[in-house]
N, CA, C, O and the ligand as a Tripos MOL2 file, in Angstrom:
@<TRIPOS>MOLECULE
protein
  301   299    76     0     0
PROTEIN
NO_CHARGES

@<TRIPOS>ATOM
      1 N           0.8570   -1.1960    0.0000 N.3       1 MET1
      2 CA          0.0000    0.0000    0.0000 C.3       1 MET1
      3 C           0.8940    1.2470    0.0000 C.2       1 MET1
      4 O           1.9840    1.2480    0.5710 O.2       1 MET1
      5 N           0.4090    2.2940   -0.6470 N.am      2 ILE2
      6 CA          1.1920    3.5270   -0.7410 C.3       2 ILE2
      7 C           1.0580    4.3370    0.5590 C.2       2 ILE2
      8 O          -0.0470    4.5340    1.0660 O.2       2 ILE2
      9 N           2.1680    4.7900    1.0750 N.am      3 CYS3
     10 CA          2.1580    5.5950    2.2980 C.3       3 CYS3
     11 C           1.6570    7.0120    1.9880 C.2       3 CYS3
     12 O           2.1240    7.6520    1.0450 O.2       3 CYS3
     13 N           0.7040    7.4900    2.7900 N.am      4 ASP4
     14 CA          0.1560    8.8480    2.6120 C.3       4 ASP4
     15 C           1.1700    9.9260    2.9740 C.2       4 ASP4
     16 O           1.0490   11.0690    2.5360 O.2       4 ASP4
     17 N           2.1590    9.5640    3.7680 N.am      5 VAL5
     18 CA          3.1080   10.5580    4.2740 C.3       5 VAL5
     19 C           4.2610   10.7800    3.2850 C.2       5 VAL5
     20 O           4.5580   11.9160    2.9160 O.2       5 VAL5
     21 N           4.9100    9.6780    2.8580 N.am      6 CYS6
     22 CA          6.0800    9.8320    1.9940 C.3       6 CYS6
     23 C           5.8050    9.4060    0.5490 C.2       6 CYS6
     24 O           6.6210    9.6630   -0.3360 O.2       6 CYS6
     25 N           4.6430    8.7470    0.3010 N.am      7 GLY7
     26 CA          4.2720    8.3780   -1.0600 C.3       7 GLY7
     27 C           4.9680    7.1390   -1.5910 C.2       7 GLY7
     28 O           4.8070    6.8030   -2.7640 O.2       7 GLY7
     29 N           5.7350    6.4510   -0.7610 N.am      8 GLN8
     30 CA          6.4010    5.2350   -1.2100 C.3       8 GLN8
     31 C           5.5500    4.0110   -0.9160 C.2       8 GLN8
     32 O           4.6980    4.0150   -0.0270 O.2       8 GLN8
     33 N           5.8060    2.9640   -1.6890 N.am      9 ASP9
     34 CA          5.0920    1.7130   -1.4760 C.3       9 ASP9
     35 C           5.7110    0.9760   -0.2870 C.2       9 ASP9
     36 O           6.8870    1.1650    0.0260 O.2       9 ASP9
     37 N           4.9180    0.1410    0.3660 N.am     10 GLY10
     38 CA          5.4590   -0.6890    1.4460 C.3      10 GLY10
     39 C           4.7550   -0.4880    2.7750 C.2      10 GLY10
     40 O           5.0390   -1.2010    3.7380 O.2      10 GLY10
     41 N           3.8290    0.4820    2.8440 N.am     11 ALA11
     42 CA          3.0940    0.6990    4.0900 C.3      11 ALA11
     43 C           2.1630   -0.4850    4.3530 C.2      11 ALA11
     44 O           1.5770   -1.0420    3.4250 O.2      11 ALA11
     45 N           2.0380   -0.8510    5.5890 N.am     12 ARG12
     46 CA          1.1900   -1.9690    5.9660 C.3      12 ARG12
     47 C           0.2640   -1.5850    7.1140 C.2      12 ARG12
     48 O           0.5400   -0.6780    7.8990 O.2      12 ARG12
     49 N          -0.8440   -2.3160    7.1760 N.am     13 THR13
     50 CA         -1.7520   -2.1140    8.2910 C.3      13 THR13
     51 C          -1.3400   -3.0340    9.4270 C.2      13 THR13
     52 O          -1.1090   -4.2260    9.2230 O.2      13 THR13
     53 N          -1.2510   -2.4760   10.6140 N.am     14 LYS14
     54 CA         -1.0310   -3.3240   11.7840 C.3      14 LYS14
     55 C          -2.0770   -2.9660   12.8270 C.2      14 LYS14
     56 O          -2.6550   -1.8790   12.7990 O.2      14 LYS14
     57 N          -2.3100   -3.8880   13.7420 N.am     15 ARG15
     58 CA         -3.3170   -3.6680   14.7810 C.3      15 ARG15
     59 C          -2.6160   -3.3040   16.0740 C.2      15 ARG15
     60 O          -1.6850   -3.9830   16.5090 O.2      15 ARG15
     61 N          -3.0730   -2.2320   16.6750 N.am     16 VAL16
     62 CA         -2.4480   -1.7970   17.9210 C.3      16 VAL16
     63 C          -3.5030   -1.5620   18.9950 C.2      16 VAL16
     64 O          -4.6940   -1.4540   18.7010 O.2      16 VAL16
     65 N          -3.0520   -1.4850   20.2280 N.am     17 SER17
     66 CA         -3.9120   -1.0800   21.3350 C.3      17 SER17
     67 C          -3.5520    0.3530   21.6860 C.2      17 SER17
     68 O          -2.3740    0.7030   21.7510 O.2      17 SER17
     69 N          -4.5540    1.1740   21.9110 N.am     18 ARG18
     70 CA         -4.3060    2.5420   22.3450 C.3      18 ARG18
     71 C          -5.1600    2.8110   23.5660 C.2      18 ARG18
     72 O          -6.2830    2.3180   23.6720 O.2      18 ARG18
     73 N          -4.6200    3.6010   24.4920 N.am     19 SER19
     74 CA         -5.4430    4.0070   25.6250 C.3      19 SER19
     75 C          -5.7320    5.4950   25.5030 C.2      19 SER19
     76 O          -4.8880    6.2760   25.0640 O.2      19 SER19
     77 N          -6.9150    5.8630   25.8920 N.am     20 TYR20
     78 CA         -7.3580    7.2520   25.8150 C.3      20 TYR20
     79 C          -7.8660    7.6760   27.1770 C.2      20 TYR20
     80 O          -8.4520    6.8710   27.9000 O.2      20 TYR20
     81 N          -7.6480    8.9210   27.5310 N.am     21 GLY21
     82 CA         -8.1100    9.4300   28.8110 C.3      21 GLY21
     83 C          -7.2590    8.8910   29.9470 C.2      21 GLY21
     84 O          -6.2210    8.2670   29.7240 O.2      21 GLY21
     85 N          -7.7130    9.1410   31.1640 N.am     22 LYS22
     86 CA         -6.9630    8.6550   32.3270 C.3      22 LYS22
     87 C          -7.8900    8.3910   33.4990 C.2      22 LYS22
     88 O          -9.0350    8.8430   33.5200 O.2      22 LYS22
     89 N          -7.3780    7.6520   34.4720 N.am     23 GLY23
     90 CA         -8.1490    7.3490   35.6700 C.3      23 GLY23
     91 C          -9.4550    6.6450   35.3530 C.2      23 GLY23
     92 O          -9.4910    5.7050   34.5580 O.2      23 GLY23
     93 N         -10.5160    7.1020   35.9740 N.am     24 GLU24
     94 CA        -11.8360    6.5000   35.8080 C.3      24 GLU24
     95 C         -12.3170    6.5450   34.3630 C.2      24 GLU24
     96 O         -13.0770    5.6840   33.9190 O.2      24 GLU24
     97 N         -11.8620    7.5660   33.6370 N.am     25 ASP25
     98 CA        -12.3400    7.7490   32.2740 C.3      25 ASP25
     99 C         -11.4800    7.0500   31.2340 C.2      25 ASP25
    100 O         -11.7250    7.1480   30.0310 O.2      25 ASP25
    101 N         -10.4670    6.3420   31.7200 N.am     26 MET26
    102 CA         -9.5800    5.7240   30.7540 C.3      26 MET26
    103 C         -10.2610    4.5820   30.0090 C.2      26 MET26
    104 O         -11.0050    3.7880   30.5840 O.2      26 MET26
    105 N          -9.9890    4.5310   28.7420 N.am     27 VAL27
    106 CA        -10.5000    3.4330   27.9350 C.3      27 VAL27
    107 C          -9.3640    2.9070   27.0670 C.2      27 VAL27
    108 O          -8.5750    3.6700   26.5090 O.2      27 VAL27
    109 N          -9.3060    1.5910   26.9690 N.am     28 VAL28
    110 CA         -8.3080    0.9650   26.0980 C.3      28 VAL28
    111 C          -9.0470    0.3690   24.9200 C.2      28 VAL28
    112 O          -9.9960   -0.3950   25.0970 O.2      28 VAL28
    113 N          -8.6240    0.7090   23.7350 N.am     29 ILE29
    114 CA         -9.2360    0.1280   22.5400 C.3      29 ILE29
    115 C          -8.2000   -0.7760   21.8730 C.2      29 ILE29
    116 O          -7.0930   -0.3580   21.5350 O.2      29 ILE29
    117 N          -8.6060   -2.0150   21.7020 N.am     30 ASP30
    118 CA         -7.7110   -3.0260   21.1280 C.3      30 ASP30
    119 C          -7.9100   -3.1500   19.6320 C.2      30 ASP30
    120 O          -8.9720   -2.8260   19.1000 O.2      30 ASP30
    121 N          -6.8830   -3.6210   18.9690 N.am     31 HIS31
    122 CA         -6.9840   -4.0060   17.5480 C.3      31 HIS31
    123 C          -7.3360   -2.8450   16.6260 C.2      31 HIS31
    124 O          -8.0090   -3.0460   15.6140 O.2      31 HIS31
    125 N          -6.8970   -1.6410   16.9550 N.am     32 ILE32
    126 CA         -7.1350   -0.5120   16.0520 C.3      32 ILE32
    127 C          -6.2140   -0.6730   14.8400 C.2      32 ILE32
    128 O          -5.0100   -0.8690   15.0060 O.2      32 ILE32
    129 N          -6.7640   -0.5920   13.6210 N.am     33 PRO33
    130 CA         -5.9010   -0.6940   12.4470 C.3      33 PRO33
    131 C          -5.1230    0.5970   12.2160 C.2      33 PRO33
    132 O          -5.7120    1.6560   12.0020 O.2      33 PRO33
    133 N          -3.8110    0.5020   12.2610 N.am     34 VAL34
    134 CA         -2.9420    1.6500   12.0510 C.3      34 VAL34
    135 C          -2.0580    1.3400   10.8430 C.2      34 VAL34
    136 O          -1.5600    0.2220   10.7080 O.2      34 VAL34
    137 N          -1.8660    2.3190    9.9740 N.am     35 ILE35
    138 CA         -1.0040    2.1160    8.8170 C.3      35 ILE35
    139 C           0.4060    2.5140    9.2150 C.2      35 ILE35
    140 O           0.6510    3.6450    9.6350 O.2      35 ILE35
    141 N           1.3260    1.5750    9.0800 N.am     36 ALA36
    142 CA          2.7160    1.8210    9.4660 C.3      36 ALA36
    143 C           3.5940    1.7430    8.2270 C.2      36 ALA36
    144 O           3.4700    0.8110    7.4320 O.2      36 ALA36
    145 N           4.4780    2.7150    8.0610 N.am     37 CYS37
    146 CA          5.3420    2.7620    6.8940 C.3      37 CYS37
    147 C           6.7970    2.5150    7.3060 C.2      37 CYS37
    148 O           7.3430    3.2410    8.1370 O.2      37 CYS37
    149 N           7.4170    1.4890    6.7230 N.am     38 PRO38
    150 CA          8.8180    1.2050    7.0600 C.3      38 PRO38
    151 C           9.7850    2.1940    6.3990 C.2      38 PRO38
    152 O          10.9420    2.2860    6.8100 O.2      38 PRO38
    153 N           9.3310    2.9290    5.3890 N.am     39 ASN39
    154 CA         10.2070    3.8650    4.6690 C.3      39 ASN39
    155 C          10.4480    5.1500    5.4530 C.2      39 ASN39
    156 O          11.5830    5.6040    5.5890 O.2      39 ASN39
    157 N           9.3550    5.7320    5.9690 N.am     40 CYS40
    158 CA          9.5240    6.9930    6.6950 C.3      40 CYS40
    159 C           9.2950    6.8220    8.1970 C.2      40 CYS40
    160 O           9.5230    7.7490    8.9750 O.2      40 CYS40
    161 N           8.8390    5.6200    8.6030 N.am     41 GLY41
    162 CA          8.6680    5.3670   10.0250 C.3      41 GLY41
    163 C           7.3960    5.9360   10.6270 C.2      41 GLY41
    164 O           7.1800    5.8470   11.8360 O.2      41 GLY41
    165 N           6.5480    6.5250    9.7760 N.am     42 GLU42
    166 CA          5.3020    7.0810   10.2890 C.3      42 GLU42
    167 C           4.2790    5.9780   10.5250 C.2      42 GLU42
    168 O           4.2750    4.9600    9.8320 O.2      42 GLU42
    169 N           3.4140    6.1900   11.5070 N.am     43 SER43
    170 CA          2.2320    5.3440   11.6190 C.3      43 SER43
    171 C           1.0510    6.2570   11.8720 C.2      43 SER43
    172 O           1.1220    7.1890   12.6720 O.2      43 SER43
    173 N          -0.0160    5.9760   11.1890 N.am     44 TYR44
    174 CA         -1.1700    6.8780   11.2650 C.3      44 TYR44
    175 C          -2.4490    6.1100   11.0360 C.2      44 TYR44
    176 O          -2.4440    5.0050   10.4930 O.2      44 TYR44
    177 N          -3.5560    6.7170   11.4620 N.am     45 MET45
    178 CA         -4.8730    6.1250   11.2440 C.3      45 MET45
    179 C          -5.5550    6.8410   10.0980 C.2      45 MET45
    180 O          -5.3130    8.0220    9.8500 O.2      45 MET45
    181 N          -6.4000    6.1190    9.4120 N.am     46 THR46
    182 CA         -7.2100    6.7580    8.3790 C.3      46 THR46
    183 C          -8.3150    7.5730    9.0500 C.2      46 THR46
    184 O          -8.5850    7.4050   10.2390 O.2      46 THR46
    185 N          -8.9460    8.4530    8.2810 N.am     47 ALA47
    186 CA        -10.0350    9.2690    8.8270 C.3      47 ALA47
    187 C         -11.1720    8.3760    9.3170 C.2      47 ALA47
    188 O         -11.7810    8.6500   10.3510 O.2      47 ALA47
    189 N         -11.4530    7.3150    8.5760 N.am     48 ASP48
    190 CA        -12.5060    6.3800    8.9780 C.3      48 ASP48
    191 C         -12.1940    5.7400   10.3200 C.2      48 ASP48
    192 O         -13.0700    5.6000   11.1730 O.2      48 ASP48
    193 N         -10.9440    5.3560   10.4980 N.am     49 THR49
    194 CA        -10.5480    4.7190   11.7490 C.3      49 THR49
    195 C         -10.6730    5.6950   12.9140 C.2      49 THR49
    196 O         -11.1550    5.3340   13.9880 O.2      49 THR49
    197 N         -10.2340    6.9340   12.6960 N.am     50 MET50
    198 CA        -10.3290    7.9330   13.7740 C.3      50 MET50
    199 C         -11.7860    8.1670   14.1490 C.2      50 MET50
    200 O         -12.1250    8.3470   15.3190 O.2      50 MET50
    201 N         -12.6440    8.1600   13.1230 N.am     51 HIS51
    202 CA        -14.0690    8.3490   13.3660 C.3      51 HIS51
    203 C         -14.6140    7.1990   14.2130 C.2      51 HIS51
    204 O         -15.3750    7.4120   15.1570 O.2      51 HIS51
    205 N         -14.2200    6.0040   13.8670 N.am     52 GLU52
    206 CA        -14.6820    4.8230   14.5990 C.3      52 GLU52
    207 C         -14.1640    4.8300   16.0410 C.2      52 GLU52
    208 O         -14.8730    4.4380   16.9680 O.2      52 GLU52
    209 N         -12.9280    5.2770   16.2130 N.am     53 VAL53
    210 CA        -12.3630    5.3630   17.5600 C.3      53 VAL53
    211 C         -13.1830    6.3500   18.4080 C.2      53 VAL53
    212 O         -13.4800    6.0830   19.5730 O.2      53 VAL53
    213 N         -13.5360    7.4760   17.8120 N.am     54 GLN54
    214 CA        -14.3730    8.4510   18.5200 C.3      54 GLN54
    215 C         -15.6930    7.8120   18.9540 C.2      54 GLN54
    216 O         -16.1610    8.0080   20.0750 O.2      54 GLN54
    217 N         -16.2760    7.0440   18.0350 N.am     55 ARG55
    218 CA        -17.5570    6.4030   18.3220 C.3      55 ARG55
    219 C         -17.3970    5.3960   19.4630 C.2      55 ARG55
    220 O         -18.2400    5.3230   20.3570 O.2      55 ARG55
    221 N         -16.3150    4.6260   19.4250 N.am     56 LEU56
    222 CA        -16.0790    3.6300   20.4710 C.3      56 LEU56
    223 C         -15.8500    4.3000   21.8210 C.2      56 LEU56
    224 O         -16.2780    3.7860   22.8550 O.2      56 LEU56
    225 N         -15.1700    5.4560   21.8110 N.am     57 LYS57
    226 CA        -14.9250    6.1670   23.0680 C.3      57 LYS57
    227 C         -16.2330    6.6160   23.6960 C.2      57 LYS57
    228 O         -16.3850    6.5900   24.9170 O.2      57 LYS57
    229 N         -17.1810    7.0320   22.8540 N.am     58 LEU58
    230 CA        -18.4900    7.4130   23.3730 C.3      58 LEU58
    231 C         -19.2370    6.1870   23.8930 C.2      58 LEU58
    232 O         -19.9290    6.2330   24.9100 O.2      58 LEU58
    233 N         -19.0710    5.0960   23.1590 N.am     59 HIS59
    234 CA        -19.7120    3.8460   23.5280 C.3      59 HIS59
    235 C         -19.2200    3.3760   24.8990 C.2      59 HIS59
    236 O         -19.9500    2.7070   25.6310 O.2      59 HIS59
    237 N         -18.0060    3.7230   25.2310 N.am     60 ARG60
    238 CA        -17.3960    3.3830   26.5220 C.3      60 ARG60
    239 C         -18.3110    3.7510   27.6870 C.2      60 ARG60
    240 O         -18.4030    3.0170   28.6710 O.2      60 ARG60
    241 N         -18.9840    4.8920   27.5680 N.am     61 ARG61
    242 CA        -19.8690    5.3220   28.6600 C.3      61 ARG61
    243 C         -20.9860    4.3160   28.8810 C.2      61 ARG61
    244 O         -21.3700    4.0400   30.0180 O.2      61 ARG61
    245 N         -21.5030    3.7710   27.7890 N.am     62 THR62
    246 CA        -22.5500    2.7640   27.8950 C.3      62 THR62
    247 C         -21.9980    1.5170   28.5600 C.2      62 THR62
    248 O         -22.6370    0.9370   29.4370 O.2      62 THR62
    249 N         -20.8190    1.1110   28.1430 N.am     63 LEU63
    250 CA        -20.2080   -0.0810   28.7160 C.3      63 LEU63
    251 C         -19.9590    0.0880   30.2030 C.2      63 LEU63
    252 O         -20.1480   -0.8380   30.9920 O.2      63 LEU63
    253 N         -19.5290    1.2980   30.5740 N.am     64 LYS64
    254 CA        -19.2500    1.5730   31.9680 C.3      64 LYS64
    255 C         -20.5250    1.4400   32.7970 C.2      64 LYS64
    256 O         -20.5090    0.8980   33.9030 O.2      64 LYS64
    257 N         -21.6290    1.9450   32.2430 N.am     65 ALA65
    258 CA        -22.9140    1.8570   32.9360 C.3      65 ALA65
    259 C         -23.3080    0.4010   33.1410 C.2      65 ALA65
    260 O         -23.9640    0.0490   34.1210 O.2      65 ALA65
    261 N         -22.8980   -0.4290   32.2050 N.am     66 LEU66
    262 CA        -23.2260   -1.8500   32.2980 C.3      66 LEU66
    263 C         -22.1820   -2.6230   33.1120 C.2      66 LEU66
    264 O         -22.2860   -3.8360   33.2950 O.2      66 LEU66
    265 N         -21.1720   -1.8860   33.5970 N.am     67 ARG67
    266 CA        -20.0970   -2.4880   34.3860 C.3      67 ARG67
    267 C         -19.3600   -3.5830   33.6340 C.2      67 ARG67
    268 O         -19.0160   -4.6200   34.2020 O.2      67 ARG67
    269 N         -19.1280   -3.3490   32.3890 N.am     68 LEU68
    270 CA        -18.3550   -4.3190   31.6220 C.3      68 LEU68
    271 C         -16.8840   -3.9530   31.7030 C.2      68 LEU68
    272 O         -16.5280   -2.8750   32.1780 O.2      68 LEU68
    273 N         -16.0510   -4.8370   31.2460 N.am     69 ALA69
    274 CA        -14.6080   -4.5870   31.2470 C.3      69 ALA69
    275 C         -14.2900   -3.3510   30.4050 C.2      69 ALA69
    276 O         -14.8980   -3.1350   29.3560 O.2      69 ALA69
    277 N         -13.3410   -2.5490   30.8650 N.am     70 PRO70
    278 CA        -13.0190   -1.2950   30.1680 C.3      70 PRO70
    279 C         -12.1390   -1.4630   28.9330 C.2      70 PRO70
    280 O         -11.4490   -0.5260   28.5330 O.2      70 PRO70
    281 N         -12.1550   -2.6200   28.3440 N.am     71 VAL71
    282 CA        -11.3870   -2.8050   27.1110 C.3      71 VAL71
    283 C         -12.3690   -3.0660   25.9820 C.2      71 VAL71
    284 O         -13.2060   -3.9650   26.0560 O.2      71 VAL71
    285 N         -12.2480   -2.2700   24.9510 N.am     72 ILE72
    286 CA        -13.1370   -2.4090   23.8020 C.3      72 ILE72
    287 C         -12.3190   -2.9530   22.6430 C.2      72 ILE72
    288 O         -11.1990   -2.5100   22.3870 O.2      72 ILE72
    289 N         -12.8820   -3.8900   21.9690 N.am     73 SER73
    290 CA        -12.2070   -4.4090   20.7780 C.3      73 SER73
    291 C         -12.7010   -3.6450   19.5610 C.2      73 SER73
    292 O         -13.9040   -3.4470   19.3940 O.2      73 SER73
    293 N         -11.7830   -3.2200   18.7180 N.am     74 TYR74
    294 CA        -12.1660   -2.4710   17.5220 C.3      74 TYR74
    295 C         -13.0090   -3.3230   16.5800 C.2      74 TYR74
    296 O         -13.9530   -2.8340   15.9600 O.2      74 TYR74
    297 N         -12.6560   -4.6060   16.4790 N.am     75 VAL75
    298 CA        -13.3710   -5.4620   15.5190 C.3      75 VAL75
    299 C         -14.7300   -5.9030   16.0460 C.2      75 VAL75
    300 O         -15.4530   -6.6250   15.3600 O.2      75 VAL75
    301 ZN          6.0680    6.6200    4.4990 Zn       76 ZN76
@<TRIPOS>BOND
     1     1     2 1
     2     2     3 1
     3     3     4 2
     4     3     5 am
     5     5     6 1
     6     6     7 1
     7     7     8 2
     8     7     9 am
     9     9    10 1
    10    10    11 1
    11    11    12 2
    12    11    13 am
    13    13    14 1
    14    14    15 1
    15    15    16 2
    16    15    17 am
    17    17    18 1
    18    18    19 1
    19    19    20 2
    20    19    21 am
    21    21    22 1
    22    22    23 1
    23    23    24 2
    24    23    25 am
    25    25    26 1
    26    26    27 1
    27    27    28 2
    28    27    29 am
    29    29    30 1
    30    30    31 1
    31    31    32 2
    32    31    33 am
    33    33    34 1
    34    34    35 1
    35    35    36 2
    36    35    37 am
    37    37    38 1
    38    38    39 1
    39    39    40 2
    40    39    41 am
    41    41    42 1
    42    42    43 1
    43    43    44 2
    44    43    45 am
    45    45    46 1
    46    46    47 1
    47    47    48 2
    48    47    49 am
    49    49    50 1
    50    50    51 1
    51    51    52 2
    52    51    53 am
    53    53    54 1
    54    54    55 1
    55    55    56 2
    56    55    57 am
    57    57    58 1
    58    58    59 1
    59    59    60 2
    60    59    61 am
    61    61    62 1
    62    62    63 1
    63    63    64 2
    64    63    65 am
    65    65    66 1
    66    66    67 1
    67    67    68 2
    68    67    69 am
    69    69    70 1
    70    70    71 1
    71    71    72 2
    72    71    73 am
    73    73    74 1
    74    74    75 1
    75    75    76 2
    76    75    77 am
    77    77    78 1
    78    78    79 1
    79    79    80 2
    80    79    81 am
    81    81    82 1
    82    82    83 1
    83    83    84 2
    84    83    85 am
    85    85    86 1
    86    86    87 1
    87    87    88 2
    88    87    89 am
    89    89    90 1
    90    90    91 1
    91    91    92 2
    92    91    93 am
    93    93    94 1
    94    94    95 1
    95    95    96 2
    96    95    97 am
    97    97    98 1
    98    98    99 1
    99    99   100 2
   100    99   101 am
   101   101   102 1
   102   102   103 1
   103   103   104 2
   104   103   105 am
   105   105   106 1
   106   106   107 1
   107   107   108 2
   108   107   109 am
   109   109   110 1
   110   110   111 1
   111   111   112 2
   112   111   113 am
   113   113   114 1
   114   114   115 1
   115   115   116 2
   116   115   117 am
   117   117   118 1
   118   118   119 1
   119   119   120 2
   120   119   121 am
   121   121   122 1
   122   122   123 1
   123   123   124 2
   124   123   125 am
   125   125   126 1
   126   126   127 1
   127   127   128 2
   128   127   129 am
   129   129   130 1
   130   130   131 1
   131   131   132 2
   132   131   133 am
   133   133   134 1
   134   134   135 1
   135   135   136 2
   136   135   137 am
   137   137   138 1
   138   138   139 1
   139   139   140 2
   140   139   141 am
   141   141   142 1
   142   142   143 1
   143   143   144 2
   144   143   145 am
   145   145   146 1
   146   146   147 1
   147   147   148 2
   148   147   149 am
   149   149   150 1
   150   150   151 1
   151   151   152 2
   152   151   153 am
   153   153   154 1
   154   154   155 1
   155   155   156 2
   156   155   157 am
   157   157   158 1
   158   158   159 1
   159   159   160 2
   160   159   161 am
   161   161   162 1
   162   162   163 1
   163   163   164 2
   164   163   165 am
   165   165   166 1
   166   166   167 1
   167   167   168 2
   168   167   169 am
   169   169   170 1
   170   170   171 1
   171   171   172 2
   172   171   173 am
   173   173   174 1
   174   174   175 1
   175   175   176 2
   176   175   177 am
   177   177   178 1
   178   178   179 1
   179   179   180 2
   180   179   181 am
   181   181   182 1
   182   182   183 1
   183   183   184 2
   184   183   185 am
   185   185   186 1
   186   186   187 1
   187   187   188 2
   188   187   189 am
   189   189   190 1
   190   190   191 1
   191   191   192 2
   192   191   193 am
   193   193   194 1
   194   194   195 1
   195   195   196 2
   196   195   197 am
   197   197   198 1
   198   198   199 1
   199   199   200 2
   200   199   201 am
   201   201   202 1
   202   202   203 1
   203   203   204 2
   204   203   205 am
   205   205   206 1
   206   206   207 1
   207   207   208 2
   208   207   209 am
   209   209   210 1
   210   210   211 1
   211   211   212 2
   212   211   213 am
   213   213   214 1
   214   214   215 1
   215   215   216 2
   216   215   217 am
   217   217   218 1
   218   218   219 1
   219   219   220 2
   220   219   221 am
   221   221   222 1
   222   222   223 1
   223   223   224 2
   224   223   225 am
   225   225   226 1
   226   226   227 1
   227   227   228 2
   228   227   229 am
   229   229   230 1
   230   230   231 1
   231   231   232 2
   232   231   233 am
   233   233   234 1
   234   234   235 1
   235   235   236 2
   236   235   237 am
   237   237   238 1
   238   238   239 1
   239   239   240 2
   240   239   241 am
   241   241   242 1
   242   242   243 1
   243   243   244 2
   244   243   245 am
   245   245   246 1
   246   246   247 1
   247   247   248 2
   248   247   249 am
   249   249   250 1
   250   250   251 1
   251   251   252 2
   252   251   253 am
   253   253   254 1
   254   254   255 1
   255   255   256 2
   256   255   257 am
   257   257   258 1
   258   258   259 1
   259   259   260 2
   260   259   261 am
   261   261   262 1
   262   262   263 1
   263   263   264 2
   264   263   265 am
   265   265   266 1
   266   266   267 1
   267   267   268 2
   268   267   269 am
   269   269   270 1
   270   270   271 1
   271   271   272 2
   272   271   273 am
   273   273   274 1
   274   274   275 1
   275   275   276 2
   276   275   277 am
   277   277   278 1
   278   278   279 1
   279   279   280 2
   280   279   281 am
   281   281   282 1
   282   282   283 1
   283   283   284 2
   284   283   285 am
   285   285   286 1
   286   286   287 1
   287   287   288 2
   288   287   289 am
   289   289   290 1
   290   290   291 1
   291   291   292 2
   292   291   293 am
   293   293   294 1
   294   294   295 1
   295   295   296 2
   296   295   297 am
   297   297   298 1
   298   298   299 1
   299   299   300 2
@<TRIPOS>SUBSTRUCTURE
     1 MET1         2 RESIDUE 1 A MET
     2 ILE2         6 RESIDUE 1 A ILE
     3 CYS3        10 RESIDUE 1 A CYS
     4 ASP4        14 RESIDUE 1 A ASP
     5 VAL5        18 RESIDUE 1 A VAL
     6 CYS6        22 RESIDUE 1 A CYS
     7 GLY7        26 RESIDUE 1 A GLY
     8 GLN8        30 RESIDUE 1 A GLN
     9 ASP9        34 RESIDUE 1 A ASP
    10 GLY10       38 RESIDUE 1 A GLY
    11 ALA11       42 RESIDUE 1 A ALA
    12 ARG12       46 RESIDUE 1 A ARG
    13 THR13       50 RESIDUE 1 A THR
    14 LYS14       54 RESIDUE 1 A LYS
    15 ARG15       58 RESIDUE 1 A ARG
    16 VAL16       62 RESIDUE 1 A VAL
    17 SER17       66 RESIDUE 1 A SER
    18 ARG18       70 RESIDUE 1 A ARG
    19 SER19       74 RESIDUE 1 A SER
    20 TYR20       78 RESIDUE 1 A TYR
    21 GLY21       82 RESIDUE 1 A GLY
    22 LYS22       86 RESIDUE 1 A LYS
    23 GLY23       90 RESIDUE 1 A GLY
    24 GLU24       94 RESIDUE 1 A GLU
    25 ASP25       98 RESIDUE 1 A ASP
    26 MET26      102 RESIDUE 1 A MET
    27 VAL27      106 RESIDUE 1 A VAL
    28 VAL28      110 RESIDUE 1 A VAL
    29 ILE29      114 RESIDUE 1 A ILE
    30 ASP30      118 RESIDUE 1 A ASP
    31 HIS31      122 RESIDUE 1 A HIS
    32 ILE32      126 RESIDUE 1 A ILE
    33 PRO33      130 RESIDUE 1 A PRO
    34 VAL34      134 RESIDUE 1 A VAL
    35 ILE35      138 RESIDUE 1 A ILE
    36 ALA36      142 RESIDUE 1 A ALA
    37 CYS37      146 RESIDUE 1 A CYS
    38 PRO38      150 RESIDUE 1 A PRO
    39 ASN39      154 RESIDUE 1 A ASN
    40 CYS40      158 RESIDUE 1 A CYS
    41 GLY41      162 RESIDUE 1 A GLY
    42 GLU42      166 RESIDUE 1 A GLU
    43 SER43      170 RESIDUE 1 A SER
    44 TYR44      174 RESIDUE 1 A TYR
    45 MET45      178 RESIDUE 1 A MET
    46 THR46      182 RESIDUE 1 A THR
    47 ALA47      186 RESIDUE 1 A ALA
    48 ASP48      190 RESIDUE 1 A ASP
    49 THR49      194 RESIDUE 1 A THR
    50 MET50      198 RESIDUE 1 A MET
    51 HIS51      202 RESIDUE 1 A HIS
    52 GLU52      206 RESIDUE 1 A GLU
    53 VAL53      210 RESIDUE 1 A VAL
    54 GLN54      214 RESIDUE 1 A GLN
    55 ARG55      218 RESIDUE 1 A ARG
    56 LEU56      222 RESIDUE 1 A LEU
    57 LYS57      226 RESIDUE 1 A LYS
    58 LEU58      230 RESIDUE 1 A LEU
    59 HIS59      234 RESIDUE 1 A HIS
    60 ARG60      238 RESIDUE 1 A ARG
    61 ARG61      242 RESIDUE 1 A ARG
    62 THR62      246 RESIDUE 1 A THR
    63 LEU63      250 RESIDUE 1 A LEU
    64 LYS64      254 RESIDUE 1 A LYS
    65 ALA65      258 RESIDUE 1 A ALA
    66 LEU66      262 RESIDUE 1 A LEU
    67 ARG67      266 RESIDUE 1 A ARG
    68 LEU68      270 RESIDUE 1 A LEU
    69 ALA69      274 RESIDUE 1 A ALA
    70 PRO70      278 RESIDUE 1 A PRO
    71 VAL71      282 RESIDUE 1 A VAL
    72 ILE72      286 RESIDUE 1 A ILE
    73 SER73      290 RESIDUE 1 A SER
    74 TYR74      294 RESIDUE 1 A TYR
    75 VAL75      298 RESIDUE 1 A VAL
    76 ZN76       301 GROUP 0 **** ****
């Protein structure tokens, strides 16, 4: 795949865990697809992925109300 940052071929999607917020409001989202480029070393999310992450972070409040585990899987 072509890297959006440097324009070279070789970028790949990898799945990462990211944590957002802190303390009581902290949420960990697993398996977020991040595009990583071995040429320039950048890793970034697509706009769609960032949008989905925002949605999952909001969803966290619902999960918290249900007392579920504070880890959300992206998939
Ligand atoms: Zn690159």
